[in-house]
ZALOVO-528193 format. One record per residue: residue in one letter; chain; x, y, z of N, C-alpha, C in turn. Coordinates in steps of 0.02 Angstrom, whole numbers, m for minus. Layout:
BEGIN
+------+-----+--------+--------+--------+--------+--------+--------+--------+--------+--------+
: type : mol :   n.c1 :   n.c2 :   n.c3 :  ca.c1 :  ca.c2 :  ca.c3 :   c.c1 :   c.c2 :   c.c3 :
+------+-----+--------+--------+--------+--------+--------+--------+--------+--------+--------+
:    a :   A :      X :      Y :      Z :      X :      Y :      Z :      X :      Y :      Z :
...
+------+-----+--------+--------+--------+--------+--------+--------+--------+--------+--------+
# end
This chain:
BEGIN
+------+-----+--------+--------+--------+--------+--------+--------+--------+--------+--------+
: type : mol :   n.c1 :   n.c2 :   n.c3 :  ca.c1 :  ca.c2 :  ca.c3 :   c.c1 :   c.c2 :   c.c3 :
+------+-----+--------+--------+--------+--------+--------+--------+--------+--------+--------+
:    m :   A :   2760 :    735 :   1006 :   2752 :    794 :    964 :   2773 :    779 :    893 :
:    r :   A :   2828 :    741 :    884 :   2850 :    725 :    816 :   2798 :    683 :    780 :
:    t :   A :   2764 :    640 :    816 :   2714 :    596 :    785 :   2658 :    638 :    756 :
:    g :   A :   2636 :    689 :    790 :   2583 :    733 :    765 :   2606 :    770 :    703 :
:    w :   A :   2668 :    793 :    703 :   2696 :    828 :    644 :   2701 :    780 :    585 :
:    a :   A :   2722 :    719 :    596 :   2728 :    669 :    543 :   2660 :    653 :    514 :
:    r :   A :   2610 :    645 :    556 :   2542 :    631 :    532 :   2515 :    689 :    491 :
:    a :   A :   2527 :    750 :    513 :   2504 :    809 :    476 :   2539 :    812 :    408 :
:    s :   A :   2603 :    796 :    406 :   2640 :    797 :    342 :   2613 :    745 :    294 :
:    i :   A :   2598 :    685 :    321 :   2570 :    632 :    279 :   2501 :    652 :    254 :
:    a :   A :   2460 :    682 :    296 :   2393 :    703 :    276 :   2397 :    755 :    220 :
:    i :   A :   2443 :    802 :    226 :   2451 :    853 :    174 :   2474 :    821 :    109 :
:    a :   A :   2520 :    774 :    113 :   2545 :    740 :     53 :   2488 :    702 :     19 :
:    i :   A :   2445 :    669 :     58 :   2389 :    632 :     29 :   2341 :    680 :     m6 :
:    v :   A :   2326 :    736 :     25 :   2281 :    785 :     m6 :   2310 :    810 :    m72 :
:    l :   A :   2375 :    824 :    m73 :   2407 :    848 :   m135 :   2405 :    795 :   m190 :
:    v :   A :   2418 :    733 :   m173 :   2418 :    679 :   m223 :   2347 :    668 :   m249 :
:    v :   A :   2299 :    664 :   m205 :   2229 :    654 :   m226 :   2206 :    713 :   m269 :
:    g :   A :   2224 :    773 :   m250 :   2205 :    831 :   m289 :   2235 :    830 :   m358 :
:    a :   A :   2298 :    809 :   m364 :   2331 :    806 :   m429 :   2301 :    752 :   m473 :
:    c :   A :   2281 :    697 :   m443 :   2253 :    641 :   m482 :   2181 :    652 :   m502 :
:    s :   A :   2146 :    694 :   m467 :   2074 :    703 :   m482 :   2061 :    759 :   m531 :
:    g :   A :   2113 :    794 :   m554 :   2103 :    847 :   m603 :   2074 :    819 :   m668 :
:    s :   A :   2031 :    857 :   m699 :   2001 :    833 :   m761 :   2037 :    862 :   m821 :
:    e :   A :   2044 :    820 :   m872 :   2074 :    843 :   m933 :   2019 :    861 :   m982 :
:    e :   A :   2031 :    912 :  m1022 :   1983 :    931 :  m1073 :   1984 :    879 :  m1128 :
:    t :   A :   1925 :    855 :  m1146 :   1920 :    807 :  m1200 :   1921 :    844 :  m1266 :
:    p :   A :   1968 :    826 :  m1310 :   1972 :    862 :  m1374 :   1909 :    850 :  m1415 :
:    q :   A :   1887 :    901 :  m1449 :   1830 :    896 :  m1492 :   1852 :    871 :  m1560 :
:    p :   A :   1812 :    828 :  m1591 :   1832 :    803 :  m1657 :   1833 :    859 :  m1708 :
:    a :   A :   1881 :    855 :  m1752 :   1887 :    905 :  m1805 :   1842 :    884 :  m1863 :
:    g :   A :   1808 :    932 :  m1891 :   1767 :    917 :  m1949 :   1811 :    913 :  m2010 :
:    g :   A :   1783 :    894 :  m2065 :   1822 :    892 :  m2126 :   1819 :    824 :  m2159 :
:    s :   A :   1865 :    812 :  m2203 :   1862 :    753 :  m2245 :   1879 :    689 :  m2208 :
:    e :   A :   1906 :    693 :  m2149 :   1927 :    633 :  m2114 :   1875 :    610 :  m2064 :
:    g :   A :   1812 :    621 :  m2078 :   1760 :    595 :  m2033 :   1716 :    651 :  m2010 :
:    g :   A :   1664 :    634 :  m1974 :   1613 :    677 :  m1946 :   1613 :    749 :  m1969 :
:    g :   A :   1555 :    773 :  m1983 :   1546 :    842 :  m2002 :   1539 :    885 :  m1940 :
:    p :   A :   1524 :    948 :  m1949 :   1517 :    993 :  m1893 :   1456 :    976 :  m1851 :
:    a :   A :   1464 :    982 :  m1786 :   1409 :    966 :  m1741 :   1357 :   1022 :  m1740 :
:    d :   A :   1378 :   1084 :  m1737 :   1331 :   1139 :  m1734 :   1353 :   1195 :  m1780 :
:    g :   A :   1368 :   1178 :  m1843 :   1386 :   1229 :  m1892 :   1455 :   1257 :  m1884 :
:    v :   A :   1498 :   1224 :  m1845 :   1566 :   1247 :  m1836 :   1614 :   1189 :  m1847 :
:    v :   A :   1662 :   1199 :  m1890 :   1715 :   1150 :  m1903 :   1778 :   1176 :  m1870 :
:    t :   A :   1818 :   1131 :  m1839 :   1879 :   1153 :  m1805 :   1941 :   1131 :  m1843 :
:    l :   A :   1987 :   1178 :  m1852 :   2052 :   1166 :  m1881 :   2104 :   1183 :  m1828 :
:    t :   A :   2147 :   1135 :  m1812 :   2195 :   1144 :  m1758 :   2266 :   1151 :  m1786 :
:    m :   A :   2304 :   1196 :  m1756 :   2375 :   1203 :  m1771 :   2412 :   1171 :  m1713 :
:    a :   A :   2448 :   1116 :  m1728 :   2485 :   1081 :  m1675 :   2543 :   1043 :  m1708 :
:    g :   A :   2599 :   1042 :  m1675 :   2657 :   1007 :  m1702 :   2680 :   1036 :  m1768 :
:    f :   A :   2670 :   1101 :  m1776 :   2688 :   1137 :  m1837 :   2655 :   1106 :  m1899 :
:    a :   A :   2590 :   1090 :  m1890 :   2549 :   1063 :  m1945 :   2476 :   1083 :  m1933 :
:    f :   A :   2437 :   1084 :  m1987 :   2365 :   1094 :  m1982 :   2333 :   1025 :  m1975 :
:    e :   A :   2284 :   1018 :  m1930 :   2250 :    955 :  m1921 :   2175 :    967 :  m1920 :
:    p :   A :   2138 :    940 :  m1966 :   2160 :    903 :  m2024 :   2188 :    950 :  m2077 :
:    s :   A :   2227 :    923 :  m2123 :   2256 :    965 :  m2175 :   2207 :    978 :  m2232 :
:    s :   A :   2156 :    937 :  m2237 :   2102 :    948 :  m2286 :   2037 :    957 :  m2248 :
:    v :   A :   2006 :   1014 :  m2257 :   1945 :   1031 :  m2221 :   1889 :   1044 :  m2270 :
:    t :   A :   1831 :   1013 :  m2256 :   1771 :   1028 :  m2295 :   1724 :   1067 :  m2251 :
:    l :   A :   1706 :   1126 :  m2273 :   1664 :   1171 :  m2235 :   1598 :   1180 :  m2272 :
:    p :   A :   1543 :   1153 :  m2245 :   1479 :   1163 :  m2278 :   1466 :   1238 :  m2286 :
:    g :   A :   1437 :   1258 :  m2342 :   1423 :   1328 :  m2356 :   1388 :   1363 :  m2299 :
:    g :   A :   1413 :   1420 :  m2279 :   1382 :   1460 :  m2226 :   1405 :   1442 :  m2156 :
:    d :   A :   1440 :   1386 :  m2148 :   1464 :   1366 :  m2081 :   1528 :   1404 :  m2064 :
:    s :   A :   1543 :   1403 :  m1999 :   1603 :   1437 :  m1975 :   1660 :   1389 :  m1967 :
:    l :   A :   1720 :   1416 :  m1970 :   1781 :   1378 :  m1960 :   1815 :   1406 :  m1898 :
:    t :   A :   1825 :   1364 :  m1848 :   1863 :   1384 :  m1789 :   1935 :   1362 :  m1801 :
:    v :   A :   1980 :   1409 :  m1798 :   2052 :   1395 :  m1806 :   2082 :   1404 :  m1737 :
:    r :   A :   2114 :   1350 :  m1712 :   2141 :   1349 :  m1644 :   2216 :   1335 :  m1647 :
:    n :   A :   2256 :   1378 :  m1614 :   2328 :   1368 :  m1611 :   2346 :   1333 :  m1545 :
:    e :   A :   2360 :   1268 :  m1549 :   2380 :   1230 :  m1490 :   2456 :   1219 :  m1488 :
:    d :   A :   2491 :   1257 :  m1529 :   2564 :   1252 :  m1533 :   2597 :   1301 :  m1485 :
:    t :   A :   2663 :   1299 :  m1482 :   2701 :   1344 :  m1439 :   2726 :   1405 :  m1477 :
:    a :   A :   2710 :   1410 :  m1541 :   2733 :   1465 :  m1583 :   2673 :   1500 :  m1615 :
:    t :   A :   2683 :   1562 :  m1634 :   2632 :   1599 :  m1671 :   2627 :   1570 :  m1742 :
:    h :   A :   2565 :   1565 :  m1767 :   2553 :   1541 :  m1835 :   2503 :   1587 :  m1868 :
:    t :   A :   2497 :   1580 :  m1934 :   2444 :   1615 :  m1970 :   2402 :   1565 :  m2008 :
:    f :   A :   2340 :   1582 :  m2019 :   2296 :   1546 :  m2065 :   2287 :   1594 :  m2123 :
:    t :   A :   2320 :   1579 :  m2178 :   2322 :   1624 :  m2235 :   2299 :   1587 :  m2297 :
:    m :   A :   2246 :   1612 :  m2329 :   2224 :   1583 :  m2392 :   2274 :   1603 :  m2446 :
:    d :   A :   2293 :   1555 :  m2489 :   2342 :   1569 :  m2541 :   2321 :   1625 :  m2587 :
:    d :   A :   2255 :   1633 :  m2597 :   2231 :   1686 :  m2642 :   2229 :   1755 :  m2608 :
:    g :   A :   2249 :   1758 :  m2544 :   2252 :   1822 :  m2508 :   2186 :   1845 :  m2480 :
:    s :   A :   2133 :   1805 :  m2486 :   2067 :   1826 :  m2463 :   2060 :   1826 :  m2387 :
:    l :   A :   2106 :   1794 :  m2352 :   2101 :   1789 :  m2280 :   2170 :   1779 :  m2251 :
:    d :   A :   2186 :   1816 :  m2198 :   2251 :   1810 :  m2165 :   2241 :   1826 :  m2092 :
:    v :   A :   2246 :   1775 :  m2049 :   2234 :   1783 :  m1977 :   2296 :   1757 :  m1940 :
:    s :   A :   2321 :   1796 :  m1893 :   2378 :   1776 :  m1851 :   2352 :   1754 :  m1783 :
:    l :   A :   2378 :   1697 :  m1758 :   2357 :   1671 :  m1694 :   2417 :   1657 :  m1650 :
:    e :   A :   2415 :   1684 :  m1590 :   2466 :   1671 :  m1539 :   2452 :   1603 :  m1509 :
:    p :   A :   2502 :   1572 :  m1476 :   2490 :   1508 :  m1443 :   2430 :   1512 :  m1395 :
:    g :   A :   2387 :   1462 :  m1399 :   2328 :   1459 :  m1356 :   2268 :   1499 :  m1381 :
:    q :   A :   2277 :   1537 :  m1434 :   2223 :   1580 :  m1460 :   2182 :   1541 :  m1511 :
:    q :   A :   2118 :   1559 :  m1517 :   2076 :   1532 :  m1570 :   2032 :   1587 :  m1597 :
:    v :   A :   2010 :   1577 :  m1659 :   1968 :   1627 :  m1692 :   1916 :   1589 :  m1733 :
:    e :   A :   1856 :   1617 :  m1737 :   1804 :   1588 :  m1778 :   1795 :   1632 :  m1840 :
:    i :   A :   1799 :   1602 :  m1898 :   1794 :   1639 :  m1961 :   1743 :   1605 :  m2006 :
:    t :   A :   1720 :   1641 :  m2057 :   1675 :   1613 :  m2108 :   1704 :   1630 :  m2176 :
:    p :   A :   1749 :   1587 :  m2200 :   1780 :   1600 :  m2265 :   1728 :   1599 :  m2321 :
:    e :   A :   1736 :   1642 :  m2369 :   1689 :   1645 :  m2425 :   1712 :   1603 :  m2484 :
:    t :   A :   1778 :   1589 :  m2487 :   1805 :   1549 :  m2541 :   1848 :   1493 :  m2513 :
:    g :   A :   1851 :   1438 :  m2550 :   1894 :   1384 :  m2531 :   1960 :   1389 :  m2568 :
:    g :   A :   2002 :   1340 :  m2558 :   2067 :   1338 :  m2592 :   2122 :   1318 :  m2544 :
:    a :   A :   2183 :   1328 :  m2567 :   2241 :   1310 :  m2527 :   2253 :   1364 :  m2473 :
:    f :   A :   2279 :   1341 :  m2415 :   2298 :   1388 :  m2362 :   2366 :   1367 :  m2334 :
:    h :   A :   2397 :   1413 :  m2298 :   2463 :   1400 :  m2270 :   2475 :   1445 :  m2209 :
:    c :   A :   2532 :   1435 :  m2176 :   2556 :   1479 :  m2123 :   2611 :   1522 :  m2154 :
:    e :   A :   2603 :   1588 :  m2150 :   2653 :   1634 :  m2178 :   2720 :   1627 :  m2143 :
:    i :   A :   2719 :   1609 :  m2079 :   2781 :   1605 :  m2039 :   2816 :   1538 :  m2051 :
:    h :   A :   2777 :   1486 :  m2060 :   2804 :   1418 :  m2069 :   2776 :   1389 :  m2134 :
:    p :   A :   2807 :   1402 :  m2191 :   2781 :   1383 :  m2256 :   2769 :   1308 :  m2266 :
:    s :   A :   2799 :   1266 :  m2224 :   2787 :   1194 :  m2231 :   2717 :   1175 :  m2206 :
:    m :   A :   2685 :   1221 :  m2170 :   2617 :   1209 :  m2145 :   2568 :   1229 :  m2201 :
:    t :   A :   2536 :   1179 :  m2231 :   2490 :   1192 :  m2285 :   2427 :   1149 :  m2278 :
:    g :   A :   2376 :   1168 :  m2315 :   2314 :   1130 :  m2315 :   2267 :   1153 :  m2369 :
:    t :   A :   2209 :   1121 :  m2372 :   2159 :   1138 :  m2422 :   2091 :   1145 :  m2389 :
:    l :   A :   2056 :   1197 :  m2408 :   1988 :   1210 :  m2383 :   1939 :   1203 :  m2441 :
:    t :   A :   1889 :   1161 :  m2431 :   1835 :   1153 :  m2481 :   1771 :   1179 :  m2450 :
:    i :   A :   1736 :   1221 :  m2486 :   1672 :   1247 :  m2463 :   1618 :   1217 :  m2506 :
:    g :   A :   1569 :   1188 :  m2473 :   1513 :   1159 :  m2511 :   1485 :   1098 :  m2480 :
+------+-----+--------+--------+--------+--------+--------+--------+--------+--------+--------+
# end
């Protein structure tokens, strides 16, 4: 009887290990902007991670959208220095926006987080 219980325990352990190893990870999408490749389908992505904007310099072709994604553990804002745009994002949240003007941006909560948006 113990042999059957031991075999069942081993089988369950194998299923759990195989299941954990076969999980798929999401492949990060490249960010558009000055550090390589432009937007794939009219959308450029700006990520908040490690209490920084990535990339910190973003070029957004006129009329395209900017996806701002918060991959951090804290709430951040995407705030244009000129006050034309101010969006708050909770951890894990993302928003798609179409800024009309470029310029410097920052996080109101964490002033060391800064960047530049160029439209054109």
